[in-house]
C-alpha positions as CSV (number, residue, x, y, z in Angstrom):
1,X,12.0,13.6,9.6
2,X,12.6,11.1,6.7
3,X,11.4,10.7,3.2
4,X,9.6,7.6,1.9
5,X,12.8,5.6,1.4
6,X,14.1,6.2,4.9
7,X,16.6,9.0,4.0
8,X,16.8,11.4,6.9
9,X,15.9,14.9,5.8
10,X,16.2,16.9,9.0
11,X,16.4,16.8,12.8
12,X,15.7,19.2,15.6
13,X,16.7,19.1,19.3
14,X,14.2,20.2,21.9
15,X,13.9,20.2,25.6
16,X,13.3,16.7,27.1
17,X,9.9,17.7,28.5
18,X,8.6,19.4,25.3
19,X,6.2,17.4,23.2
20,X,7.3,16.7,19.6
21,X,4.2,18.3,18.1
22,X,5.2,21.7,19.5
23,X,8.1,21.9,17.1
24,X,6.4,20.3,14.1
25,X,6.2,23.5,12.0
26,X,9.8,24.4,12.8
27,X,11.1,21.0,11.7
28,X,9.2,21.1,8.4
29,X,10.6,24.6,7.7
30,X,14.1,23.2,7.9
31,X,13.8,20.7,5.1
32,X,13.9,21.1,1.3
33,X,12.8,18.4,-1.1
34,X,14.4,19.0,-4.5
35,X,12.9,22.3,-5.7
36,X,9.9,22.1,-3.4
37,X,10.1,23.3,0.2
38,X,7.2,21.0,1.2
39,X,6.4,17.3,0.8
40,X,3.1,16.1,-0.8
41,X,2.0,14.2,2.3
42,X,3.1,13.9,6.0
43,X,2.5,10.8,8.1
44,X,2.5,10.9,11.8
45,X,1.1,9.0,14.8
46,X,-1.8,10.1,16.9
47,X,0.4,12.4,18.9
48,X,0.4,14.8,15.9
49,X,-3.4,14.8,15.7
50,X,-4.0,18.5,16.6
51,X,-6.2,21.0,14.8
52,X,-3.2,23.4,14.7
53,X,-1.1,20.9,12.8
54,X,-3.9,19.8,10.4
55,X,-4.7,23.5,9.6
56,X,-1.0,24.2,9.0
57,X,-0.7,21.3,6.6
58,X,-4.0,22.2,4.9
59,X,-2.9,25.8,4.3
60,X,0.2,24.5,2.5
61,X,-1.7,21.8,0.5
62,X,0.0,18.9,2.2
63,X,-2.0,15.8,2.8
64,X,-2.1,14.8,6.5
65,X,-1.8,11.1,7.0
66,X,-2.4,11.2,10.8
67,X,-5.0,9.1,12.6
68,X,-7.4,10.9,14.9
69,X,-7.3,10.5,18.7
70,X,-10.2,8.9,20.5
71,X,-11.4,12.2,21.8
72,X,-11.7,13.7,18.3
73,X,-14.2,13.2,15.4
74,X,-13.0,10.6,13.0
75,X,-11.4,11.8,9.8
76,X,-10.6,9.7,6.7
77,X,-7.2,8.1,6.7
78,X,-5.3,6.6,3.8
79,X,-4.2,3.4,5.4
80,X,-1.8,2.4,2.7
81,X,0.1,5.6,3.1
82,X,0.0,5.3,6.9
83,X,1.5,1.8,6.8
84,X,4.6,3.3,5.2
85,X,5.2,5.3,8.4
86,X,7.3,2.3,9.6
87,X,10.1,3.7,7.3
88,X,10.5,6.5,9.8
89,X,10.6,4.2,12.8
90,X,13.2,2.0,11.0
91,X,15.4,5.1,10.3
92,X,15.1,6.2,14.0
93,X,16.0,2.6,15.0
94,X,19.1,2.7,12.8
95,X,20.2,6.1,14.2
96,X,19.9,4.6,17.7
97,X,22.3,1.9,16.7
98,X,24.9,4.7,16.8
99,X,26.0,4.4,20.4
100,X,27.0,8.0,20.8
101,X,23.4,9.1,19.8
102,X,21.6,6.4,21.7
103,X,23.3,7.2,25.0
104,X,23.6,10.9,24.3
105,X,27.3,11.3,25.2
106,X,27.1,15.0,24.2
107,X,25.8,17.3,26.8
108,X,25.3,20.4,24.7
109,X,22.4,20.4,22.2
110,X,24.5,21.7,19.3
111,X,27.1,19.0,19.8
112,X,24.3,16.4,19.9
113,X,22.8,17.8,16.7
114,X,26.2,17.7,15.1
115,X,26.5,14.0,15.9
116,X,23.0,13.3,14.6
117,X,23.9,15.2,11.4
118,X,27.0,13.0,10.9
119,X,24.9,9.9,11.5
120,X,22.3,11.1,9.0
121,X,25.0,11.7,6.4
122,X,26.3,8.2,7.0
123,X,22.7,6.9,6.6
124,X,22.3,8.8,3.3
125,X,25.5,7.4,1.9
126,X,24.5,3.9,2.8
127,X,21.1,4.3,1.0
128,X,22.6,6.0,-2.0
129,X,25.5,3.4,-2.4
130,X,24.4,0.0,-1.0
131,X,27.8,-1.5,-1.8
132,X,29.4,0.7,0.8
133,X,28.7,-1.0,4.2
134,X,31.2,0.9,6.3
């Protein structure tokens, strides 16, 4: 999960066969944004278009910027906010440039999460101090 500038906020490792939407609530519970525990809006692709997720976001007064699947009734979508979802994709692409993460050298999930955390720290430092390119 990233913020609007591409700063990684949190990560969660799940089983390879588990769908990402199953751990959506758990991931959002791991992040803290300044004094708030919740963001104002959450953008996701059609894979997150489930009534369970939309209801969870609605209960917490978080705007869902998620397009509906073809088998669902159409809901309004803020296209300008949805276009900004590419920031998340770029952050993931940057993390995959870290060879140790892309090839998953680590066998244990906790070691893999530790390497992702180190890469996320490096990403945060690069964004906060653009003169530091190491």
